[in-house]
C-alpha positions as CSV (number, residue, x, y, z in Angstrom):
1,M,111.6,136.1,122.3
2,G,107.8,136.0,121.9
3,I,105.9,135.7,118.7
4,H,107.5,136.8,115.4
5,R,105.6,137.7,112.3
6,G,107.2,136.8,109.0
7,A,106.3,136.3,105.3
8,A,107.6,133.6,103.0
9,I,107.3,133.5,99.2
10,D,107.8,130.1,97.6
11,I,108.3,130.4,93.8
12,G,107.5,126.9,92.5
13,S,107.3,125.4,89.1
14,N,103.6,126.0,88.7
15,T,102.5,128.4,91.5
16,T,103.9,131.1,93.8
17,L,102.8,130.4,97.4
18,Y,102.6,133.2,99.9
19,L,102.5,132.8,103.6
20,L,102.2,135.4,106.3
21,G,102.5,133.7,109.6
22,D,103.2,134.2,113.3
23,V,106.0,132.0,114.6
24,E,105.7,131.0,118.2
25,V,108.5,130.2,120.6
26,N,107.8,126.4,120.4
27,G,108.2,126.5,116.6
28,S,104.5,126.3,115.7
29,I,103.2,128.7,113.1
30,S,99.8,130.3,113.1
31,I,98.6,131.2,109.6
32,T,97.6,134.9,109.2
33,E,97.2,134.9,105.5
34,E,97.9,132.8,102.4
35,E,97.7,133.2,98.7
36,T,98.3,131.0,95.7
37,I,99.2,132.6,92.3
38,S,99.9,130.8,89.0
39,N,103.4,131.9,87.8
40,D,104.0,130.1,84.4
41,I,107.7,129.6,85.3
42,G,107.8,125.8,84.9
43,G,106.0,126.0,81.6
44,D,108.7,128.3,80.3
45,V,111.7,126.4,81.7
46,F,110.6,122.9,80.8
47,R,109.8,124.1,77.3
48,H,112.7,126.5,76.6
49,G,115.2,126.0,79.3
50,F,114.9,129.6,80.6
51,V,112.3,132.0,81.9
52,T,111.1,134.4,79.1
53,K,111.2,138.1,79.5
54,D,107.4,138.4,79.7
55,V,107.2,135.7,82.5
56,I,110.0,137.4,84.4
57,E,108.1,140.7,84.3
58,Q,104.9,138.9,85.3
59,N,106.6,137.4,88.3
60,L,108.2,140.6,89.3
61,R,104.7,142.2,89.5
62,I,103.5,139.2,91.6
63,I,106.5,139.5,94.0
64,K,106.1,143.3,94.3
65,S,102.4,142.9,95.3
66,L,103.3,140.2,97.9
67,I,106.1,142.2,99.4
68,A,103.9,145.3,99.7
69,K,101.3,143.1,101.4
70,A,103.8,141.6,103.8
71,E,105.2,145.0,104.8
72,S,101.8,146.5,105.4
73,D,100.9,143.6,107.6
74,G,104.0,144.0,109.8
75,A,106.3,141.2,108.6
76,E,109.6,141.4,110.5
77,K,111.3,139.3,107.8
78,I,110.4,138.5,104.2
79,L,112.0,135.4,102.6
80,I,111.9,134.3,99.0
81,A,112.9,130.9,97.7
82,G,112.8,129.2,94.3
83,T,112.8,125.5,93.6
84,S,113.0,123.0,90.7
85,A,112.2,125.2,87.7
86,L,114.5,128.0,88.8
87,R,117.3,125.5,89.6
88,Q,117.1,124.4,86.0
89,A,116.6,127.9,84.4
90,A,119.6,129.0,82.4
91,N,118.9,132.7,83.3
92,K,118.1,132.2,87.0
93,F,120.9,134.7,87.9
94,E,119.2,137.4,85.8
95,F,116.0,136.8,87.8
96,I,117.8,136.8,91.1
97,G,119.5,140.1,90.1
98,K,116.3,141.8,89.2
99,I,114.7,140.9,92.5
100,R,117.8,142.1,94.4
101,D,117.9,145.4,92.4
102,E,114.2,146.1,92.6
103,F,113.3,144.9,96.1
104,N,116.6,144.6,98.0
105,L,115.8,141.0,98.8
106,E,117.8,137.8,98.0
107,L,116.0,135.1,96.2
108,M,117.4,131.8,97.4
109,V,117.3,129.1,94.8
110,V,117.5,126.0,97.0
111,D,118.9,122.7,95.9
112,G,117.0,119.5,96.2
113,A,118.4,118.5,99.6
114,E,117.6,121.9,101.1
115,E,114.1,121.8,99.6
116,A,113.6,118.4,101.2
117,R,114.8,119.6,104.6
118,L,112.6,122.7,104.5
119,S,109.6,120.7,103.5
120,Y,109.9,118.5,106.6
121,E,110.6,121.5,108.8
122,G,107.3,122.9,107.4
123,Y,105.4,119.8,108.2
124,R,106.7,119.9,111.8
125,T,105.0,123.3,112.3
126,S,101.5,121.7,112.0
127,E,99.5,121.3,115.2
128,N,99.8,117.5,115.4
129,P,102.6,116.2,113.3
130,I,103.2,112.4,113.3
131,K,106.2,111.7,115.5
132,D,106.6,108.0,114.6
133,D,108.7,106.9,111.6
134,L,107.5,108.5,108.4
135,T,108.3,109.2,104.8
136,L,107.3,112.6,103.5
137,F,106.7,112.9,99.7
138,D,106.6,116.5,98.5
139,I,105.0,116.4,95.0
140,G,105.9,119.6,93.3
141,G,105.7,120.9,89.7
142,G,109.2,120.1,88.6
143,S,110.5,117.7,91.3
144,T,109.5,115.3,94.1
145,E,111.3,115.5,97.4
146,I,111.4,112.3,99.5
147,I,112.4,112.6,103.2
148,R,112.7,109.5,105.4
149,V,112.4,110.3,109.1
150,Q,112.9,108.1,112.2
151,K,112.0,109.3,115.7
152,G,111.9,112.9,114.4
153,V,115.3,112.8,112.9
154,V,115.9,113.0,109.1
155,Q,117.8,109.8,108.1
156,E,117.8,110.3,104.3
157,S,116.5,112.6,101.7
158,K,116.4,112.8,97.9
159,S,115.1,115.1,95.2
160,V,113.9,113.4,91.9
161,D,113.3,115.4,88.7
162,I,109.7,114.3,88.3
163,G,106.6,116.5,89.0
164,A,103.2,117.5,87.8
165,V,104.3,120.3,85.5
166,R,107.2,118.3,84.1
167,L,105.0,115.4,83.3
168,H,102.5,117.7,81.6
169,R,105.3,119.0,79.4
170,L,106.8,115.6,78.6
171,F,103.5,114.0,77.7
172,I,101.2,116.4,75.9
173,L,97.8,114.8,76.7
174,K,94.9,115.3,74.4
175,D,91.6,116.6,75.7
176,P,90.5,114.3,77.2
177,P,93.7,112.2,77.3
178,D,94.2,109.5,74.7
179,E,94.9,105.9,75.9
180,N,98.4,105.6,74.3
181,T,99.9,108.8,75.7
182,F,98.4,108.0,79.1
183,K,100.0,104.6,79.1
184,R,103.4,106.1,78.2
185,M,103.1,108.5,81.0
186,K,102.2,105.8,83.4
187,Q,105.1,103.6,82.4
188,Y,107.5,106.6,82.7
189,V,106.3,107.3,86.2
190,E,106.6,103.6,87.2
191,N,110.1,103.3,85.8
192,T,111.2,106.5,87.6
193,I,109.8,105.5,90.9
194,L,111.2,102.0,90.8
195,K,114.7,103.4,90.5
196,Q,114.4,105.2,93.9
197,D,115.7,102.9,96.6
198,I,114.7,105.4,99.3
199,I,111.0,104.7,98.3
200,L,111.1,101.0,98.2
201,E,113.1,100.6,101.5
202,N,110.4,102.4,103.6
203,R,107.3,100.3,103.3
204,R,106.3,100.4,107.0
205,D,106.6,104.2,107.6
206,H,103.6,106.5,107.7
207,S,103.2,108.1,104.2
208,I,102.8,111.9,104.2
209,F,102.1,113.8,101.0
210,S,102.5,117.5,100.5
211,G,102.3,119.8,97.5
212,G,99.4,121.2,95.4
213,T,98.2,117.9,94.0
214,A,97.9,116.3,97.4
215,T,96.1,119.2,99.0
216,C,93.8,119.6,96.0
217,L,92.9,115.9,96.2
218,A,92.3,116.3,100.0
219,A,89.9,119.2,99.3
220,L,88.0,117.0,96.8
221,R,87.8,114.2,99.2
222,L,86.3,116.4,101.9
223,G,83.5,117.3,99.4
224,T,82.9,120.7,100.9
225,G,83.0,122.4,97.6
226,G,85.9,124.7,98.6
227,Y,89.4,124.8,99.9
228,S,90.6,125.5,103.5
229,S,94.2,125.0,104.6
230,D,93.1,124.0,108.1
231,A,90.5,121.5,106.8
232,V,92.9,119.6,104.4
233,E,95.6,119.4,107.1
234,G,95.8,115.7,108.2
235,V,93.2,114.4,105.8
236,E,93.6,110.7,105.0
237,L,93.3,109.6,101.5
238,D,92.5,106.0,100.5
239,R,94.5,104.6,97.6
240,S,91.5,103.1,96.0
241,W,89.8,106.5,96.0
242,I,92.8,108.1,94.4
243,E,92.8,105.4,91.7
244,K,89.1,106.0,91.1
245,T,89.6,109.8,90.9
246,L,92.5,109.4,88.4
247,T,90.2,107.3,86.2
248,E,87.5,110.0,86.3
249,F,90.0,112.7,85.5
250,R,91.3,111.0,82.4
251,K,87.8,110.5,81.0
252,I,86.8,114.2,81.1
253,D,88.1,117.3,79.2
254,L,90.0,120.2,80.7
255,K,86.9,122.4,80.9
256,T,85.1,119.8,83.1
257,R,88.2,119.3,85.3
258,K,88.3,123.1,85.9
259,K,84.7,123.0,87.0
260,I,85.5,120.2,89.4
261,L,88.6,122.0,90.7
262,H,86.9,125.4,90.8
263,F,88.8,126.3,93.9
264,D,92.1,125.8,92.0
265,P,91.2,125.7,88.2
266,D,94.8,126.5,87.1
267,R,95.8,123.0,88.4
268,A,93.3,121.2,86.1
269,D,95.8,120.7,83.3
270,I,98.5,119.1,85.5
271,I,96.3,117.2,88.0
272,I,96.4,114.0,86.0
273,G,100.2,113.7,86.2
274,G,100.4,114.7,89.8
275,T,97.6,112.3,90.8
276,M,99.3,109.5,88.9
277,L,102.6,110.2,90.7
278,I,101.0,109.9,94.1
279,L,99.2,106.7,93.2
280,K,102.3,105.0,91.8
281,I,104.3,105.9,94.8
282,M,101.6,104.4,97.1
283,Q,101.5,101.3,95.0
284,S,105.2,100.9,95.1
285,I,105.4,101.1,98.9
286,G,102.2,99.1,99.4
287,A,100.5,101.9,101.2
288,K,96.7,101.6,101.3
289,N,96.3,105.2,102.6
290,C,98.3,108.3,103.1
291,I,98.0,111.6,105.1
292,V,98.0,115.0,103.5
293,T,99.8,118.1,104.8
294,H,99.2,121.6,103.7
295,R,102.4,122.8,105.3
296,G,105.5,122.7,103.0
297,L,108.6,124.7,102.2
298,R,107.2,128.1,102.9
299,F,106.4,127.1,106.5
300,G,109.9,125.6,106.8
301,L,111.4,128.9,105.6
302,L,109.7,130.8,108.4
303,A,110.5,128.2,111.0
304,S,114.2,128.2,110.1
305,A,114.3,132.1,110.0
306,F,113.1,132.5,113.6
307,K,114.7,129.6,115.3
């Protein structure tokens, strides 16, 4: 029993997220160290259908560095999971094999249902998770997971192939975005969301958003000029503020967006699609505000590993 230290590596469609955490007997997780690294996987997969050799090698170097860090910091377990982009990659088994051969670790490419479950398990590790009915929307690079919870029990979950990186690849926005392409992206997002009954049926639940876009917006809303995982946890975002922010994003070029998002500049190219997705979900369910959580799949991996 007691406290267990573990490391989780979440290989997403845009970034690789590293967490070193101490898991307590009650299931809560204290963050020891975190890191976010751009991985270029989604850009490859959504363009070519596979991960190119150079990007595989780039990610093997990233993983090697994170594993060394976890081992030196006393991690009892190291878990690695991949999500939407790797689910779709034609050569995912090549990637899995290289990780197994080089590091003697098994990369789990989780399906949409498991990603949704782990995302909610991750949210539950926060200090004060909402215990009333809620719907959690995990906005990723390649997919969005939707989890409906009643009295702490998952009632329904769904994974939808729409995310910030995927939108960026589908709609190549000019710099700054032109009106016609922006409108086509907006219509595509609206049409995709309106097909999801799980969204429209849950208008009275608390709306929780996780993922890089949501936490990035929370950091901006705080206005502290930086990013802190503890600070963004539980931040409430007003829908009108999100709409105003999206309008500002689409009027400025990439260089200016990078300056605004100096704490996460690699997200500046995909922030428009991700923000639009959050806004359209909120409009569809009639939510005037939402709550942001920093805790996602990687926290769920650790929580599940030490149960």
